[in-house]
Biopython code that builds the backbone (N, CA, C, O; Angstrom):
import numpy as np
from Bio.PDB.StructureBuilder import StructureBuilder

atoms = [
    (1, "UNK", "N", (-52.515, -106.573, -92.729)),
    (1, "UNK", "CA", (-53.753, -106.210, -92.060)),
    (1, "UNK", "C", (-53.866, -104.685, -92.060)),
    (1, "UNK", "O", (-52.897, -103.961, -92.289)),
    (2, "UNK", "N", (-55.097, -104.231, -91.791)),
    (2, "UNK", "CA", (-55.386, -102.827, -91.767)),
    (2, "UNK", "C", (-55.446, -102.317, -90.288)),
    (2, "UNK", "O", (-56.112, -102.909, -89.439)),
    (3, "UNK", "N", (-54.753, -101.243, -90.033)),
    (3, "UNK", "CA", (-54.819, -100.644, -88.666)),
    (3, "UNK", "C", (-56.124, -99.965, -88.446)),
    (3, "UNK", "O", (-56.496, -99.070, -89.204)),
    (4, "UNK", "N", (-56.857, -100.383, -87.388)),
    (4, "UNK", "CA", (-58.108, -99.699, -86.990)),
    (4, "UNK", "C", (-57.781, -98.495, -86.134)),
    (4, "UNK", "O", (-58.451, -97.465, -86.206)),
    (5, "UNK", "N", (-56.757, -98.633, -85.334)),
    (5, "UNK", "CA", (-56.307, -97.520, -84.495)),
    (5, "UNK", "C", (-54.778, -97.427, -84.578)),
    (5, "UNK", "O", (-54.073, -98.418, -84.387)),
    (6, "UNK", "N", (-54.292, -96.241, -84.861)),
    (6, "UNK", "CA", (-52.832, -96.066, -84.951)),
    (6, "UNK", "C", (-52.494, -94.673, -84.420)),
    (6, "UNK", "O", (-52.716, -93.679, -85.111)),
    (7, "UNK", "N", (-51.949, -94.591, -83.178)),
    (7, "UNK", "CA", (-51.597, -93.323, -82.613)),
    (7, "UNK", "C", (-50.097, -93.381, -82.258)),
    (7, "UNK", "O", (-49.552, -94.445, -81.963)),
    (8, "UNK", "N", (-49.471, -92.238, -82.295)),
    (8, "UNK", "CA", (-48.031, -92.120, -81.980)),
    (8, "UNK", "C", (-47.757, -90.950, -81.066)),
    (8, "UNK", "O", (-48.223, -89.843, -81.337)),
    (9, "UNK", "N", (-47.048, -91.147, -80.037)),
    (9, "UNK", "CA", (-46.515, -90.086, -79.174)),
    (9, "UNK", "C", (-47.634, -89.154, -78.642)),
    (9, "UNK", "O", (-47.512, -87.930, -78.688)),
    (10, "UNK", "N", (-48.709, -89.762, -78.145)),
    (10, "UNK", "CA", (-49.844, -88.954, -77.643)),
    (10, "UNK", "C", (-49.622, -88.607, -76.180)),
    (10, "UNK", "O", (-49.258, -89.459, -75.370)),
    (11, "UNK", "N", (-49.845, -87.352, -75.862)),
    (11, "UNK", "CA", (-49.729, -86.889, -74.461)),
    (11, "UNK", "C", (-51.006, -86.145, -74.082)),
    (11, "UNK", "O", (-51.665, -85.534, -74.924)),
    (12, "UNK", "N", (-51.346, -86.213, -72.763)),
    (12, "UNK", "CA", (-52.460, -85.412, -72.228)),
    (12, "UNK", "C", (-52.007, -84.894, -70.886)),
    (12, "UNK", "O", (-51.663, -85.647, -69.975)),
    (13, "UNK", "N", (-52.019, -83.567, -70.798)),
    (13, "UNK", "CA", (-51.533, -82.890, -69.597)),
    (13, "UNK", "C", (-52.690, -82.060, -69.015)),
    (13, "UNK", "O", (-53.345, -81.296, -69.723)),
    (14, "UNK", "N", (-52.916, -82.231, -67.723)),
    (14, "UNK", "CA", (-53.875, -81.376, -67.026)),
    (14, "UNK", "C", (-53.170, -80.448, -66.099)),
    (14, "UNK", "O", (-52.172, -80.813, -65.478)),
    (15, "UNK", "N", (-53.691, -79.214, -65.992)),
    (15, "UNK", "CA", (-53.098, -78.222, -65.085)),
    (15, "UNK", "C", (-51.875, -77.590, -65.673)),
    (15, "UNK", "O", (-51.454, -77.921, -66.781)),
    (16, "UNK", "N", (-51.295, -76.659, -64.910)),
    (16, "UNK", "CA", (-50.095, -75.920, -65.346)),
    (16, "UNK", "C", (-49.098, -75.820, -64.208)),
    (16, "UNK", "O", (-49.454, -75.945, -63.036)),
    (17, "UNK", "N", (-47.852, -75.595, -64.567)),
    (17, "UNK", "CA", (-46.823, -75.373, -63.574)),
    (17, "UNK", "C", (-46.646, -76.491, -62.629)),
    (17, "UNK", "O", (-46.541, -77.640, -63.058)),
    (18, "UNK", "N", (-46.605, -76.211, -61.307)),
    (18, "UNK", "CA", (-46.394, -77.213, -60.308)),
    (18, "UNK", "C", (-47.610, -78.131, -60.182)),
    (18, "UNK", "O", (-47.476, -79.250, -59.686)),
    (19, "UNK", "N", (-48.790, -77.690, -60.616)),
    (19, "UNK", "CA", (-50.031, -78.484, -60.521)),
    (19, "UNK", "C", (-50.153, -79.397, -61.788)),
    (19, "UNK", "O", (-51.165, -80.079, -61.947)),
    (20, "UNK", "N", (-49.178, -79.408, -62.641)),
    (20, "UNK", "CA", (-49.278, -80.183, -63.927)),
    (20, "UNK", "C", (-49.287, -81.680, -63.632)),
    (20, "UNK", "O", (-48.465, -82.193, -62.872)),
    (21, "UNK", "N", (-50.256, -82.371, -64.266)),
    (21, "UNK", "CA", (-50.378, -83.812, -64.150)),
    (21, "UNK", "C", (-50.304, -84.399, -65.561)),
    (21, "UNK", "O", (-51.091, -84.029, -66.433)),
    (22, "UNK", "N", (-49.365, -85.306, -65.780)),
    (22, "UNK", "CA", (-49.254, -85.972, -67.099)),
    (22, "UNK", "C", (-50.027, -87.285, -67.051)),
    (22, "UNK", "O", (-49.531, -88.315, -66.593)),
    (23, "UNK", "N", (-51.307, -87.204, -67.560)),
    (23, "UNK", "CA", (-52.128, -88.394, -67.571)),
    (23, "UNK", "C", (-51.635, -89.376, -68.609)),
    (23, "UNK", "O", (-51.704, -90.589, -68.409)),
    (24, "UNK", "N", (-51.138, -88.858, -69.716)),
    (24, "UNK", "CA", (-50.489, -89.697, -70.764)),
    (24, "UNK", "C", (-49.236, -88.953, -71.182)),
    (24, "UNK", "O", (-49.214, -87.725, -71.263)),
    (25, "UNK", "N", (-48.193, -89.725, -71.445)),
    (25, "UNK", "CA", (-46.898, -89.093, -71.810)),
    (25, "UNK", "C", (-46.204, -89.949, -72.885)),
    (25, "UNK", "O", (-45.499, -90.906, -72.565)),
    (26, "UNK", "N", (-46.407, -89.602, -74.128)),
    (26, "UNK", "CA", (-45.753, -90.280, -75.247)),
    (26, "UNK", "C", (-46.262, -91.660, -75.538)),
    (26, "UNK", "O", (-45.478, -92.563, -75.829)),
    (27, "UNK", "N", (-47.566, -91.843, -75.466)),
    (27, "UNK", "CA", (-48.158, -93.169, -75.698)),
    (27, "UNK", "C", (-48.305, -93.405, -77.170)),
    (27, "UNK", "O", (-48.765, -92.531, -77.904)),
    (28, "UNK", "N", (-47.911, -94.603, -77.619)),
    (28, "UNK", "CA", (-48.099, -95.045, -78.993)),
    (28, "UNK", "C", (-48.876, -96.374, -78.964)),
    (28, "UNK", "O", (-48.649, -97.222, -78.101)),
    (29, "UNK", "N", (-49.793, -96.532, -79.926)),
    (29, "UNK", "CA", (-50.595, -97.784, -79.945)),
    (29, "UNK", "C", (-51.024, -98.065, -81.344)),
    (29, "UNK", "O", (-51.424, -97.162, -82.079)),
    (30, "UNK", "N", (-50.942, -99.339, -81.725)),
    (30, "UNK", "CA", (-51.415, -99.783, -83.056)),
    (30, "UNK", "C", (-52.278, -101.012, -82.849)),
    (30, "UNK", "O", (-51.817, -102.008, -82.292)),
    (31, "UNK", "N", (-53.536, -100.952, -83.293)),
    (31, "UNK", "CA", (-54.436, -102.083, -83.202)),
    (31, "UNK", "C", (-54.910, -102.447, -84.618)),
    (31, "UNK", "O", (-55.569, -101.660, -85.298)),
    (32, "UNK", "N", (-54.570, -103.601, -85.010)),
    (32, "UNK", "CA", (-54.933, -104.098, -86.344)),
    (32, "UNK", "C", (-56.333, -104.774, -86.343)),
    (32, "UNK", "O", (-56.803, -105.251, -85.310)),
    (33, "UNK", "N", (-56.955, -104.797, -87.487)),
    (33, "UNK", "CA", (-58.274, -105.467, -87.639)),
    (33, "UNK", "C", (-58.144, -106.888, -87.191)),
    (33, "UNK", "O", (-57.171, -107.570, -87.513)),
    (34, "UNK", "N", (-59.124, -107.335, -86.447)),
    (34, "UNK", "CA", (-59.157, -108.741, -85.935)),
    (34, "UNK", "C", (-58.449, -108.993, -84.612)),
    (34, "UNK", "O", (-58.587, -110.071, -84.034)),
    (35, "UNK", "N", (-57.692, -108.015, -84.125)),
    (35, "UNK", "CA", (-57.005, -108.187, -82.853)),
    (35, "UNK", "C", (-57.935, -107.936, -81.690)),
    (35, "UNK", "O", (-58.848, -107.114, -81.774)),
    (36, "UNK", "N", (-57.700, -108.646, -80.607)),
    (36, "UNK", "CA", (-58.414, -108.423, -79.332)),
    (36, "UNK", "C", (-57.433, -107.781, -78.385)),
    (36, "UNK", "O", (-56.343, -108.313, -78.172)),
    (37, "UNK", "N", (-57.799, -106.630, -77.802)),
    (37, "UNK", "CA", (-56.871, -105.828, -76.993)),
    (37, "UNK", "C", (-57.528, -105.510, -75.626)),
    (37, "UNK", "O", (-58.721, -105.218, -75.545)),
    (38, "UNK", "N", (-56.726, -105.575, -74.587)),
    (38, "UNK", "CA", (-57.193, -105.170, -73.248)),
    (38, "UNK", "C", (-56.289, -104.007, -72.787)),
    (38, "UNK", "O", (-55.063, -104.074, -72.882)),
    (39, "UNK", "N", (-56.923, -102.966, -72.299)),
    (39, "UNK", "CA", (-56.140, -101.858, -71.715)),
    (39, "UNK", "C", (-56.192, -102.039, -70.185)),
    (39, "UNK", "O", (-57.234, -101.873, -69.551)),
    (40, "UNK", "N", (-55.024, -102.386, -69.625)),
    (40, "UNK", "CA", (-54.964, -102.675, -68.171)),
    (40, "UNK", "C", (-53.874, -101.862, -67.525)),
    (40, "UNK", "O", (-52.931, -101.465, -68.210)),
    (41, "UNK", "N", (-53.960, -101.592, -66.213)),
    (41, "UNK", "CA", (-52.982, -100.890, -65.488)),
    (41, "UNK", "C", (-53.502, -100.485, -64.108)),
    (41, "UNK", "O", (-54.666, -100.713, -63.777)),
    (42, "UNK", "N", (-52.641, -99.897, -63.332)),
    (42, "UNK", "CA", (-52.986, -99.476, -62.025)),
    (42, "UNK", "C", (-53.976, -98.297, -62.069)),
    (42, "UNK", "O", (-54.111, -97.616, -63.085)),
    (43, "UNK", "N", (-54.655, -98.083, -60.945)),
    (43, "UNK", "CA", (-55.561, -96.956, -60.842)),
    (43, "UNK", "C", (-54.742, -95.671, -61.052)),
    (43, "UNK", "O", (-53.672, -95.499, -60.468)),
    (44, "UNK", "N", (-55.267, -94.783, -61.892)),
    (44, "UNK", "CA", (-54.604, -93.533, -62.120)),
    (44, "UNK", "C", (-53.515, -93.567, -63.182)),
    (44, "UNK", "O", (-52.766, -92.602, -63.333)),
    (45, "UNK", "N", (-53.419, -94.673, -63.921)),
    (45, "UNK", "CA", (-52.353, -94.797, -64.926)),
    (45, "UNK", "C", (-52.683, -94.240, -66.296)),
    (45, "UNK", "O", (-51.825, -94.216, -67.179)),
    (46, "UNK", "N", (-53.958, -93.777, -66.492)),
    (46, "UNK", "CA", (-54.312, -93.118, -67.729)),
    (46, "UNK", "C", (-55.222, -93.958, -68.677)),
    (46, "UNK", "O", (-55.456, -93.574, -69.823)),
    (47, "UNK", "N", (-55.711, -95.078, -68.183)),
    (47, "UNK", "CA", (-56.549, -95.924, -69.039)),
    (47, "UNK", "C", (-57.791, -95.210, -69.533)),
    (47, "UNK", "O", (-58.101, -95.271, -70.723)),
    (48, "UNK", "N", (-58.509, -94.534, -68.649)),
    (48, "UNK", "CA", (-59.746, -93.869, -69.028)),
    (48, "UNK", "C", (-59.397, -92.662, -69.935)),
    (48, "UNK", "O", (-60.093, -92.399, -70.916)),
    (49, "UNK", "N", (-58.373, -91.977, -69.612)),
    (49, "UNK", "CA", (-57.927, -90.841, -70.496)),
    (49, "UNK", "C", (-57.641, -91.340, -71.922)),
    (49, "UNK", "O", (-58.072, -90.719, -72.894)),
    (50, "UNK", "N", (-56.926, -92.444, -72.044)),
    (50, "UNK", "CA", (-56.614, -92.981, -73.332)),
    (50, "UNK", "C", (-57.907, -93.374, -74.072)),
    (50, "UNK", "O", (-58.058, -93.075, -75.257)),
    (51, "UNK", "N", (-58.820, -94.032, -73.383)),
    (51, "UNK", "CA", (-60.074, -94.449, -74.024)),
    (51, "UNK", "C", (-60.877, -93.249, -74.475)),
    (51, "UNK", "O", (-61.475, -93.290, -75.550)),
    (52, "UNK", "N", (-60.913, -92.194, -73.704)),
    (52, "UNK", "CA", (-61.634, -90.962, -74.064)),
    (52, "UNK", "C", (-60.977, -90.285, -75.322)),
    (52, "UNK", "O", (-61.692, -89.766, -76.180)),
    (53, "UNK", "N", (-59.675, -90.296, -75.416)),
    (53, "UNK", "CA", (-58.997, -89.765, -76.609)),
    (53, "UNK", "C", (-59.323, -90.605, -77.826)),
    (53, "UNK", "O", (-59.564, -90.063, -78.905)),
    (54, "UNK", "N", (-59.335, -91.910, -77.675)),
    (54, "UNK", "CA", (-59.592, -92.812, -78.820)),
    (54, "UNK", "C", (-61.033, -92.699, -79.288)),
    (54, "UNK", "O", (-61.321, -93.005, -80.445)),
    (55, "UNK", "N", (-61.964, -92.260, -78.410)),
    (55, "UNK", "CA", (-63.336, -92.052, -78.780)),
    (55, "UNK", "C", (-64.169, -93.208, -78.459)),
    (55, "UNK", "O", (-65.374, -93.191, -78.713)),
]
sb = StructureBuilder()
sb.init_structure("model")
sb.init_model(0)
sb.init_chain("A")
sb.init_seg("    ")
for serial, (resi, resn, name, xyz) in enumerate(atoms, 1):
    if name == "N":
        sb.init_residue(resn, " ", resi, " ")
    sb.init_atom(name, np.array(xyz, "f"), 0.0, 1.0, " ", f" {name:<3s}", serial, name[0])
structure = sb.get_structure()
């Protein structure tokens, strides 16, 4: 199958120093054509950040 989305070791950090927040830390994801995927998790776990990065 063909990968529609393939990311490896993606991180997103907001702020600097002691105010640093790691919204994503080393996330990898592969979604193949024809797959159905749900992004789920607790509030503040980075779901929206991941979706914004994916576009």
